[in-house]
Structures are given as structure tokens and as C-alpha cells.
C-alpha positions as CSV (number, residue, x, y, z in Angstrom):
1,X,0.0,0.0,0.0
2,X,1.2,3.5,-0.9
3,X,2.2,5.8,1.9
4,X,-0.2,8.7,2.8
5,X,0.8,12.3,1.8
6,X,-0.8,15.7,2.2
7,X,-0.5,18.3,-0.6
8,X,-1.4,21.9,-0.2
9,X,-1.7,24.4,-3.0
10,X,-3.2,27.8,-3.9
11,X,-4.3,29.0,-7.3
12,X,-6.6,31.5,-9.1
13,X,-9.3,30.7,-11.7
14,X,-8.0,31.4,-15.2
15,X,-11.2,33.4,-15.9
16,X,-13.8,34.8,-13.6
17,X,-15.4,31.8,-11.9
18,X,-19.2,31.9,-12.2
19,X,-21.4,30.5,-9.5
20,X,-22.5,27.7,-11.8
21,X,-18.9,27.0,-12.8
22,X,-17.9,26.8,-9.1
23,X,-20.8,24.4,-8.4
24,X,-19.8,22.1,-11.3
25,X,-16.2,22.1,-10.1
26,X,-17.4,21.2,-6.5
27,X,-19.7,18.5,-7.6
28,X,-17.2,16.7,-9.9
29,X,-14.4,17.1,-7.4
30,X,-16.5,15.7,-4.6
31,X,-17.5,12.6,-6.6
32,X,-13.9,12.0,-7.8
33,X,-12.4,12.4,-4.4
34,X,-15.0,10.2,-2.8
35,X,-14.2,7.5,-5.4
36,X,-10.4,7.8,-5.0
37,X,-10.5,8.0,-1.2
38,X,-9.1,11.5,-1.2
39,X,-9.8,13.7,1.9
40,X,-9.0,17.3,2.5
41,X,-10.7,20.7,1.9
42,X,-11.1,23.2,-0.9
43,X,-11.5,26.9,0.0
44,X,-12.8,29.4,-2.5
45,X,-12.9,33.0,-1.5
46,X,-11.7,36.3,-2.8
47,X,-11.4,34.7,-6.3
48,X,-8.8,32.3,-5.0
49,X,-8.7,28.5,-4.5
50,X,-6.8,26.9,-1.7
51,X,-6.8,23.1,-1.4
52,X,-5.4,20.5,0.9
53,X,-5.6,16.9,-0.5
54,X,-4.7,13.8,1.5
55,X,-4.4,10.2,0.3
56,X,-2.2,7.5,-1.1
57,X,1.0,9.1,-2.6
58,X,0.4,7.7,-6.1
59,X,-3.2,9.0,-6.2
60,X,-2.2,12.5,-4.9
61,X,0.7,12.8,-7.3
62,X,-1.5,11.9,-10.2
63,X,-4.1,14.4,-9.2
64,X,-1.5,17.1,-8.7
65,X,-0.2,16.5,-12.2
66,X,-3.7,16.9,-13.5
67,X,-4.3,20.1,-11.5
68,X,-1.2,21.7,-12.9
69,X,-2.3,21.0,-16.4
70,X,-5.9,22.2,-15.8
71,X,-6.4,25.4,-17.9
72,X,-9.1,26.6,-15.4
73,X,-6.3,27.5,-13.0
74,X,-3.5,30.1,-13.1
75,X,-0.8,31.1,-10.7
76,X,-0.7,27.6,-9.2
77,X,1.6,27.5,-6.3
78,X,2.6,24.4,-4.2
79,X,2.5,25.4,-0.6
80,X,3.5,22.1,1.0
81,X,3.8,18.4,0.2
82,X,4.6,16.0,3.1
83,X,4.2,12.5,4.3
84,X,1.6,12.0,7.0
85,X,1.0,9.1,9.4
86,X,-2.8,9.7,9.5
87,X,-5.4,11.9,7.9
88,X,-6.2,15.3,9.3
89,X,-9.6,15.5,7.5
90,X,-12.3,12.9,7.8
91,X,-13.6,13.5,4.2
92,X,-13.2,16.0,1.4
93,X,-15.1,19.2,2.0
94,X,-15.4,22.6,0.6
95,X,-15.4,25.8,2.6
96,X,-17.6,28.3,0.7
97,X,-17.8,32.0,1.4
98,X,-21.6,32.5,1.1
99,X,-25.0,31.3,2.1
100,X,-25.6,27.6,2.6
101,X,-29.3,28.1,1.8
102,X,-28.3,28.4,-1.9
103,X,-27.5,24.7,-1.9
104,X,-30.7,23.3,-0.4
105,X,-31.8,21.8,-3.7
106,X,-28.3,20.3,-4.3
107,X,-27.8,17.6,-1.6
108,X,-24.4,16.4,-3.1
109,X,-23.1,20.0,-2.9
110,X,-24.6,20.6,0.6
111,X,-22.9,17.4,1.9
112,X,-19.5,18.8,0.9
113,X,-19.9,22.3,2.4
114,X,-19.3,22.7,6.1
115,X,-17.1,24.3,8.7
116,X,-13.7,22.7,8.8
117,X,-11.3,22.7,11.7
118,X,-7.9,23.0,10.2
119,X,-4.9,22.0,12.2
120,X,-3.5,25.0,14.0
121,X,-1.0,26.8,11.8
122,X,-1.9,24.8,8.7
123,X,0.1,26.3,5.7
124,X,-3.1,26.7,3.6
125,X,-4.5,29.2,6.1
126,X,-1.2,31.1,6.1
127,X,-1.1,31.2,2.3
128,X,-4.7,32.4,1.9
129,X,-5.4,34.4,5.0
130,X,-2.3,34.6,7.2
131,X,-4.0,32.9,10.1
132,X,-4.4,29.4,11.6
133,X,-7.9,29.4,13.1
134,X,-11.3,27.8,12.4
135,X,-12.8,28.9,9.2
136,X,-16.3,30.2,9.5
137,X,-18.6,30.9,6.6
């Protein structure tokens, strides 16, 4: 079995991300990550993505290659890649800056949006916000 790794990166959408585009991205990412047993979190705010992905090294490395080639992203920056002994996130979720009521009719999306307790001082929070606290929507 492949060792577990955690990869953290930030990027910007190559074009303005519409609400519908964001929802499509979330839905497809959620389904793919569930299938591949990837956990972590995606933050989208201030027109910036920040993502932490955890899973088997080979799966995460393949996904990272795909992300870097995805023309929907620009200014992609690897924040950290490290081996981990256990997962920090129970599942893959998205932290969305906005009203959860918007997603009532989309149960798959609602299931992926929640508050996430990042480990104190996690580099994604530093990269996006310069803090290491609980993210509240």
C-alpha cells in the first residue's frame, strides 16, 4: 500500500469563476475524491482557490499533475507536500464563502460544504489568510 501524503496548493481561476462553474467544479471534485478516497478541503474565496488533499501518494501525485495542467487554474503554487501518518480530514469538503441556503436543492453539494477545523498553523491558512484558526462561513 502506498504511503499517505498531504499536498497543499493555492491558485486562481484562469477566468472569472461563475457560481455555476464553481458548483460544477465542486460536484465533480466531490465525486472524484470520494471514489479515489481523497480527503481534505477546498476553500474558494476572494477569487482564489486553496486546497489540501490527502491520500495515497500515487493518487495524490497523479491528481497534482492533472491540477497543474488544468487550464481553469492560473498562478498555481505548491505550498507544501509532506508524508503523514494519518489523515487530518475525515472526508473531502469545501469551505464556501456564502449562504448555505443556496444549496438546499443540491444535496451532493450541501454534503460537501461545512465548517472545517484546520490543524493550527496549517500552511493553507497562512497562504490564503495569514491565520491558523477555524474557518467560519
